[in-house]
C-alpha positions in Angstrom: 3.6 -15.4 36.0 5.4 -14.3 39.1 7.5 -11.3 38.4 9.0 -11.0 41.8 12.0 -12.8 42.6 11.3 -15.3 45.5 13.8 -13.9 47.8 12.2 -10.4 47.6 8.7 -11.7 47.7 9.6 -14.0 50.8 10.9 -11.0 52.5 7.9 -8.7 51.6 5.5 -11.4 52.6 7.3 -11.8 55.9 7.4 -8.1 56.6 3.6 -7.8 55.9 2.9 -10.8 58.3 5.1 -9.3 60.9 3.3 -6.0 60.8 0.0 -7.8 60.8 1.0 -9.9 63.9 1.6 -6.9 65.9 -1.4 -5.1 64.8 0.3 -2.6 62.5 -0.9 -1.7 59.3 1.4 -2.8 56.2 3.9 -0.4 55.0 5.8 0.6 51.8 8.5 2.8 52.8 10.8 5.1 50.8 13.5 2.4 51.4 11.3 -0.3 50.0 10.4 1.7 47.0 14.1 2.5 46.1 14.9 -1.0 46.3 12.0 -2.2 44.1 12.6 0.4 41.6 16.1 -0.6 41.3 15.3 -4.3 41.0 12.7 -3.5 38.5 10.4 -6.0 39.6 6.8 -4.9 40.9 6.3 -5.6 44.4 3.1 -7.9 45.3 0.4 -6.4 47.2 -3.2 -7.9 47.4 -6.0 -5.4 46.9 -6.8 -5.8 50.7 -3.2 -5.0 51.5 -2.8 -2.2 49.2 -6.1 -0.7 50.7 -4.7 -1.0 54.1 -1.5 1.0 53.4 -1.4 4.6 54.7 -2.2 7.2 52.0 1.3 8.2 51.5 2.5 4.6 51.2 -0.3 3.6 48.7 0.6 6.6 46.4 4.3 5.8 46.7 3.5 2.2 45.6 1.4 3.3 42.8 4.3 5.5 41.7 6.8 2.8 42.1 4.5 0.5 40.0 4.2 3.1 37.2 8.1 3.8 37.2 9.0 0.1 36.9 6.7 -0.2 33.9 6.6 -3.8 33.6 3.9 -5.4 31.5 0.4 -4.6 32.9 1.7 -1.8 35.1 -0.5 1.5 35.5 0.4 4.4 33.2 2.3 7.1 34.6 1.4 9.7 32.0 -2.2 10.9 31.4 -3.3 10.5 27.7 -2.7 14.0 26.7 1.0 13.7 27.5 1.5 10.1 26.3 -0.2 10.6 23.0 -0.9 14.1 22.7 -3.4 15.2 20.0 -4.8 18.6 18.7 -8.3 17.8 19.8 -7.2 17.0 23.5 -5.1 20.2 23.7 -7.5 22.5 22.1 -10.0 21.6 24.5 -7.6 22.0 27.5 -6.6 25.3 26.0 -10.3 26.6 26.5 -10.0 25.7 30.2 -6.4 26.9 30.8 -6.3 29.4 33.6 -2.8 29.3 35.4 0.4 30.4 33.7 1.6 26.7 33.7 -1.8 25.5 32.1 -1.6 28.2 29.5 1.9 27.7 28.5 1.7 23.9 28.3 -1.5 23.9 26.1 0.2 26.8 24.0 3.4 24.7 23.7 1.6 21.3 22.7 -0.7 23.0 20.1 2.3 24.6 18.5 4.3 21.2 18.5 1.0 19.8 16.9 0.8 22.6 14.3 -2.6 23.6 15.6 -3.6 27.2 14.1 -5.6 27.5 17.4 -2.5 27.6 19.7 -3.2 31.2 20.8 -6.5 30.2 22.2 -4.4 29.1 25.3 -3.8 32.8 26.1 -7.4 33.9 25.6 -8.6 36.2 28.4 -5.4 37.5 29.6 -5.5 41.1 30.4 -2.9 43.7 31.4 -3.6 42.8 35.0 -2.3 39.3 34.5 1.0 40.6 33.1 1.8 41.7 36.9 1.6 37.9 38.0 3.0 36.2 35.0 6.3 34.4 36.0 9.3 36.3 34.9 11.2 33.5 33.5 8.2 31.6 31.7 8.9 33.2 28.3 6.4 33.3 25.5 8.5 35.0 22.8 9.2 31.8 20.8 5.9 30.3 21.3 4.2 33.4 20.0 6.2 33.3 17.0 5.6 29.7 16.3 1.8 30.1 16.5 2.0 33.2 14.4 3.8 31.2 11.6 1.3 28.5 11.9 -1.7 30.9 11.2 -2.5 32.2 14.6 -3.6 35.9 15.0 -2.7 38.1 17.9 -6.0 39.7 19.1 -5.9 43.3 20.5 -6.6 42.0 23.9 -3.6 39.7 23.8 -1.4 42.4 22.5 -2.3 44.4 25.5 -1.2 41.7 27.7 2.1 41.4 25.9 2.7 45.2 25.9 2.1 45.0 29.5 4.7 42.2 30.0 7.0 44.4 28.1 6.4 47.3 30.3 7.0 45.0 33.4 10.4 44.0 32.0 9.3 40.3 31.4 10.1 40.3 27.8 13.7 39.0 27.1 15.6 41.2 24.5 17.3 38.2 23.2 14.3 36.0 23.0 12.4 38.8 21.4 14.9 39.5 18.7 15.3 35.7 17.8 11.4 35.4 17.4 11.4 38.6 15.4 14.2 37.3 13.1 12.1 34.3 12.3 8.9 36.3 11.6 11.0 38.6 9.4 12.3 35.7 7.4 8.9 34.2 6.9 7.5 37.6 5.8 5.2 38.1 8.9 7.2 41.2 9.9 9.1 44.0 7.9 12.1 44.7 10.2 14.1 43.4 12.9 14.1 45.1 16.6 16.8 47.5 17.3 20.3 45.7 17.6 21.0 43.9 20.8 24.5 43.2 22.2 26.4 40.3 20.7 27.2 37.8 23.5 27.7 33.8 23.1 24.0 33.4 24.1 22.4 36.0 21.6 24.7 34.6 18.8 23.3 31.0 19.5 19.8 32.2 19.9 20.0 34.2 16.5 21.8 31.4 14.7 19.2 28.7 15.8 16.5 31.1 14.7 18.2 31.7 11.3 18.5 28.0 10.8 15.0 27.2 11.0 14.4 29.1 7.5 15.0 27.2 4.3 18.5 26.8 3.0 17.9 28.8 -0.1 16.9 31.7 2.0 20.2 31.4 4.1 22.5 30.3 1.3 24.2 33.7 0.5 24.8 34.7 4.1 26.0 31.3 5.0 28.7 31.3 2.2 29.8 35.0 2.5 29.2 35.9 6.0 31.4 33.3 7.9 34.5 33.1 5.7 36.4 34.5 8.8 35.2 35.1 12.3 35.4 38.9 12.4 33.6 41.7 13.7 32.8 43.1 10.2 30.9 40.1 9.0 27.6 41.0 7.5 25.9 38.2 9.4 25.8 40.3 12.8 23.6 42.9 11.2 21.5 40.3 9.5 20.7 38.9 12.8 19.8 42.0 14.7 23.1 41.9 16.7 25.5 44.8 17.5 29.1 44.7 16.3 30.7 42.2 18.5 33.9 42.8 20.5 37.0 40.5 20.2 36.0 38.8 23.5 32.6 38.1 22.3 33.9 36.4 19.0 36.4 34.2 20.8 33.7 33.1 23.2 31.2 32.5 20.5 33.6 30.7 18.2 32.5 26.9 18.8 28.9 28.0 19.0 28.9 29.6 15.5 30.8 26.7 14.1 28.2 24.2 15.8 25.3 26.1 14.2 26.9 26.3 10.7 27.2 22.6 10.9 23.7 21.9 12.1 22.2 24.3 9.6 23.5 22.6 6.5 20.9 20.9 4.5 21.3 17.0 4.1 22.3 16.2 1.7 24.7 19.5 1.8 25.7 21.2 -1.4 29.5 21.0 -2.3 29.6 24.7 -2.2 29.0 24.9 1.5 32.6 23.4 1.9 34.4 25.5 -0.7 34.3 28.9 0.7 37.9 29.2 1.5 37.3 29.9 5.2 40.4 31.0 7.1 41.3 29.0 10.1 39.3 30.1 13.2 40.6 30.3 16.8 38.7 27.2 17.8 38.9 25.4 14.6 40.9 22.5 16.3 38.9 22.5 19.6 37.7 18.9 20.0 34.3 19.9 20.5 34.4 22.3 17.4 35.7 19.3 15.4 32.9 17.0 16.7 30.2 19.4 15.6 32.2 20.0 12.2 32.3 16.4 11.5 28.6 16.2 11.8 28.2 18.9 9.1 30.8 17.3 6.8 29.1 13.9 7.0 26.1 15.7 5.2 28.2 16.2 2.1 27.9 13.1 -0.2 29.8 14.6 -3.2 33.6 14.3 -3.4 35.7 17.2 -1.9 39.1 16.9 -3.1 40.5 19.2 -0.5 39.1 17.3 2.2 39.8 14.0 0.9 43.5 15.0 1.0 43.3 16.2 4.6 41.5 12.7 5.4 44.4 10.9 4.3 46.7 12.8 6.5 47.7 11.4 10.1 45.7 12.4 12.0 43.0 13.0 9.6 41.4 16.5 10.0 42.9 16.7 13.3 41.0 13.8 14.9 43.5 12.7 17.5 41.3 10.4 19.6 39.3 7.2 18.7 36.1 9.0 19.7 36.8 11.7 17.3 37.7 9.1 14.6 34.4 7.5 15.4 32.7 11.0 14.8 34.5 11.4 11.8 33.5 8.0 10.1 30.2 9.1 8.6 32.0 11.8 6.7 34.8 9.6 5.7 32.3 7.1 4.6 31.2 9.5 1.7 34.7 10.9 0.9 36.8 7.8 0.8 34.9 4.6 1.3 38.1 2.3 1.2 39.5 4.4 3.9 36.3 4.3 5.8 36.4 0.6 5.6 39.8 0.5 7.2 39.1 3.0 9.9 35.9 1.0 10.8 37.8 -2.4 11.2 40.3 -0.4 13.6 37.5 1.1 15.6 35.5 -2.1 15.8 38.4 -4.0 17.4 39.8 -1.0 19.5 39.3 -0.3 23.0 37.0 2.9 22.7 33.4 1.9 23.2 32.0 5.1 21.9 34.1 4.8 18.6 32.9 1.1 18.5 29.3 2.2 18.6 29.9 4.5 15.4 31.6 1.8 13.8 28.8 -0.6 14.4 26.4 2.1 13.0 28.6 2.1 10.0 28.1 -1.5 9.3 25.6 -2.1 6.6 25.2 -5.9 7.4 26.1 -8.2 10.2 29.9 -8.9 10.3 31.2 -12.3 9.6 32.9 -12.0 13.0 29.7 -11.2 14.8 30.4 -13.4 17.8 33.8 -11.8 18.4 32.0 -8.2 18.1 29.4 -9.2 20.4 32.0 -10.4 23.1 33.8 -7.1 22.8 30.6 -5.1 23.3 29.4 -7.4 26.1 32.5 -6.5 28.0 32.2 -2.6 27.3 31.6 -0.2 30.2 29.9 2.4 28.1 26.2 1.5 27.0 26.4 3.1 23.6 28.2 0.3 21.9 25.9 -2.2 23.5 22.9 -0.4 22.6 23.9 0.2 19.0 24.5 -3.4 18.6 21.3 -4.8 20.1 19.4 -2.2 17.9 21.4 -3.1 14.9 20.2 -6.8 14.5 16.7 -5.5 13.3 18.4 -2.9 11.1 20.8 -5.6 9.4 17.6 -7.5 8.5 18.4 -10.6 10.4 15.7 -13.3 10.3 13.4 -13.2 13.3 15.2 -16.7 14.5 18.6 -15.2 14.2 17.6 -11.9 15.9 16.2 -14.0 18.8 19.4 -16.0 19.1 21.4 -12.8 19.4 19.0 -11.0 21.6 18.5 -13.7 24.0 21.7 -14.0 25.8 21.6 -9.9 26.4 18.7 -10.8 28.8 21.2 -12.2 31.1 23.8 -9.2 30.8 25.2 -7.6 34.2 23.8 -4.4 33.1 19.9 -3.9 33.5 19.9 -1.5 30.5 21.3 -4.3 28.1 18.5 -6.5 29.6 15.8 -4.0 29.2 17.0 -3.1 25.5 16.9 -6.8 24.6 13.6 -7.1 26.1 12.2 -4.2 24.0 13.8 -5.9 20.8 12.5 -9.4 21.7 8.9 -8.1 22.4 8.5 -6.9 19.0 9.4 -10.3 17.7 7.3 -12.1 20.4 4.9 -10.0 22.5 4.9 -12.9 25.1 8.8 -12.4 26.0 8.9 -12.5 29.8 10.1 -9.4 31.7 13.6 -9.6 32.4 15.1 -10.7 35.8 17.4 -8.4 37.7 21.1 -8.6 37.6 23.1 -9.0 40.7 24.0 -5.5 42.1 27.6 -4.3 41.8 29.4 -2.3 44.3 28.6 0.9 42.6 24.9 0.0 42.5 25.0 -0.7 46.1 26.7 2.6 47.0 24.0 4.5 45.0 21.3 2.6 46.7 22.7 3.3 50.2 23.2 7.0 49.4 19.6 7.1 47.9 18.2 5.6 50.9 20.1 8.0 53.3 19.0 11.0 51.3 15.3 10.1 50.9 15.0 9.2 54.5 16.7 12.5 55.5 14.1 14.4 53.4 16.0 17.5 52.7 17.0 19.2 49.5 20.5 18.3 48.1 22.5 21.5 47.0 25.0 21.3 44.2 27.1 24.1 43.2 28.4 24.3 39.7 31.4 26.6 39.3 32.2 27.6 35.4 35.4 29.4 34.2 35.3 33.1 34.9 34.0 32.7 38.5 30.6 32.1 37.4 28.3 29.5 39.1 24.9 28.3 39.5 23.2 26.4 42.4 21.0 23.3 42.0 18.6 22.3 44.6 17.7 18.6 44.0 15.1 16.6 45.6 16.0 13.2 46.8 12.4 12.3 47.9 11.3 12.4 44.1 14.4 11.1 42.4 16.7 9.4 45.2 18.7 7.3 43.0 19.5 9.9 40.5 20.1 12.5 43.1 22.4 10.1 45.0 24.4 9.3 41.6 25.2 12.8 41.0 26.1 13.5 44.6 28.5 10.6 44.5 30.0 11.6 41.2 30.3 15.3 42.5 32.2 13.9 45.6 34.6 12.1 43.2 35.0 15.4 41.3 33.9 13.6 38.3 32.6 16.8 36.4 35.7 18.9 37.2 37.5 20.2 34.1 35.0 19.1 31.6 33.1 21.1 29.1 29.6 22.0 28.3 28.8 20.3 24.8 25.2 21.4 24.6 23.7 25.0 24.8 20.3 25.4 23.1 18.8 28.8 23.7 15.2 29.0 25.3 15.6 25.0 25.8 18.4 23.4 27.7 22.2 23.6 29.0 23.4 19.9 29.1 26.7 18.9 30.6 28.3 15.8 32.4 29.8 13.7 29.4 33.3 12.3 30.3 34.3 12.9 26.6 33.2 16.7 26.5 30.5 16.0 23.9 27.1 14.5 24.3 28.6 11.0 24.4 29.3 8.5 27.1 28.8 8.4 31.0 30.3 7.0 34.2 30.6 3.3 32.9 27.2 2.3 34.4 23.6 3.2 34.1 21.0 4.6 36.6 17.2 3.7 36.6 14.8 6.4 35.5 12.6 7.8 38.3 9.9 9.6 36.3 7.3 11.7 37.7 4.6 14.2 36.8 6.7 17.2 38.2 6.3 19.9 35.7 9.4 20.8 33.5 9.4 24.6 34.2 12.3 27.1 33.6 15.2 26.0 35.7 14.5 22.3 36.0 17.2 19.9 36.4 16.8 16.5 34.4 18.7 13.5 33.4 19.8 13.1 29.8 18.9 9.6 28.3 19.3 7.5 25.4 16.3 5.5 26.3 14.7 4.4 29.4 17.1 3.6 32.3 20.2 4.9 30.4 20.9 7.8 32.6 24.6 8.2 33.9 26.4 11.4 34.4 24.8 13.8 31.8 22.1 16.2 33.0 20.6 19.3 31.7 18.9 22.4 33.0 16.0 23.9 31.2 16.1 27.7 30.5 12.3 27.8 29.7 9.4 25.5 30.4 9.7 22.2 28.5 6.3 20.4 29.1 7.1 17.6 26.6 9.9 16.2 28.8 7.4 15.9 31.9 7.2 12.2 32.9 9.8 11.1 30.3 12.9 12.4 31.8 13.8 12.0 35.4 13.4 15.4 37.0 15.8 15.9 40.1 15.0 19.5 41.2 15.6 23.1 40.0 18.1 26.0 40.1 18.0 27.5 43.5 18.3 31.3 42.4 16.4 31.4 39.1 16.9 35.3 38.8 20.6 34.8 38.7 21.1 31.4 37.6 19.0 31.4 34.5 20.4 34.7 33.3 23.9 33.2 33.4 22.8 30.0 31.6 21.0 32.0 29.1 24.3 33.5 28.2 26.7 30.6 28.7 28.9 29.8 25.8 29.2 26.4 24.1 32.0 24.7 25.3 32.4 26.5 28.7 34.6 24.8 31.2 33.3 23.4 34.3 35.6 24.2 37.1 34.0 22.1 39.7 30.7 20.6 41.0 30.5 20.6 44.6 27.9 19.2 47.2 27.1 22.2 49.6 26.7 21.4 53.3 27.4 17.8 52.7 28.4 16.0 56.0 29.3 13.0 54.0 31.5 14.8 51.6 35.4 15.0 51.8 
């Protein structure tokens, strides 16, 4: 089967023939790689032609084929990353020598719940503490390893003490790790109290949420009736008494963690504690997180039911928030939920429509009309949810094929790819999808990607947050040209200005770029993934995804190493000044406002 469009194949063969006629070896340039990766069609080279390529071009071709990922393409990830096993990583732990190798082995062994995780740190001495990267934090990984049966040897303790002496142990991470160990009975007492800041509150609540609900129940029901400095929660978390400013900045973060920390199903008592209104209780991001917690309560809540019957229900003033509220309404008032679902299915908001489709237990009678509405949506969430729902609705294989096949011709590649994945489960011989016609936006991204890649210099983006705080990103267009170009074009349009940071996970990531100030949505189009084996160390910048080739405007910055993201999320670059930038991100409040994102030293900018 020929997987290459005839026009592209003809152009490529012509180019090779021309090069051969003039005695020049064949080439595979960055420009050709970018175009091929956008087309998602593997370029055709014979073995002789591939062997004749310069080494850099040959490596570029191999990476392009792996990134495209069509059937028969070479694998991008090695087996230990594609399908990690304890045996593979225990073997790697024994030979790990560099900080990167050691951290990665420790990380994966912890994820695999191996009691041998700490073998990745065997052999470290006090001397090694001098060269250990300051931002490669071990506190959480050490706690996890101990909770899974690992023992800290005297030699390892000496290394850890030397890290402490060198100032390479973060007090917030150390206290969060200690809180987990105390709650599990591995330690008797917390460390001395640390300052209460937005970052430390999130870190402690994340650690606290990892304990069983029964262990957290009493504090959850009594310590957060009001957001006040005298709450017993702060002492229980190893935090100092907070200032009024710290409380105000932490408000949305506390509400988000209370919501996330509820068991599922959640007990009625968790919603009957008589909380007074909090300063941020009607903040859209706070509501968004709160609705997720409310959805966990399947039992009737009379007070909530009354509030749901108000207009607007529970302060949900937008279709997007109504969509977020729908799962909670489904439990509390099914009749009202049916009515709301019908409104959202026919309304103009694609994100709300996705929530409504998710609420459908079976295919609707007007599936054709719903398909037409989703087909024309600019946000991919509704399209993706519908495509994935055919199987969830348990349509027959023949009916699923009938619904999925037209999506192979959708103008958006992500829809074509999503449909192909679903069809391939029904018929493994389903042909790889063809490429849609490029839109004007596609061409703009491609042209900018080629320009930046051929220029070969890093692109610097300056993110300014409220309070005159800022971080600088240094992005590499030679590794991820389309994704770097996309962020550059969005920044030039001031796309990010005025939006909020909807995700802050201590010791993991800070995510931003949603047009809805949640973790929903994008710019109205998707961008191809450009995965590589570049390591996700602290301060790495990556594209947020809902599946392969679903990037758009949302991106994240890691605040510690995250090796499991390597090769699975497009890595664009890293923060330029980790000493400053990572410290700021560690303490960024959930819901922080983005004042601006600007391209620095940009001759093409305006």
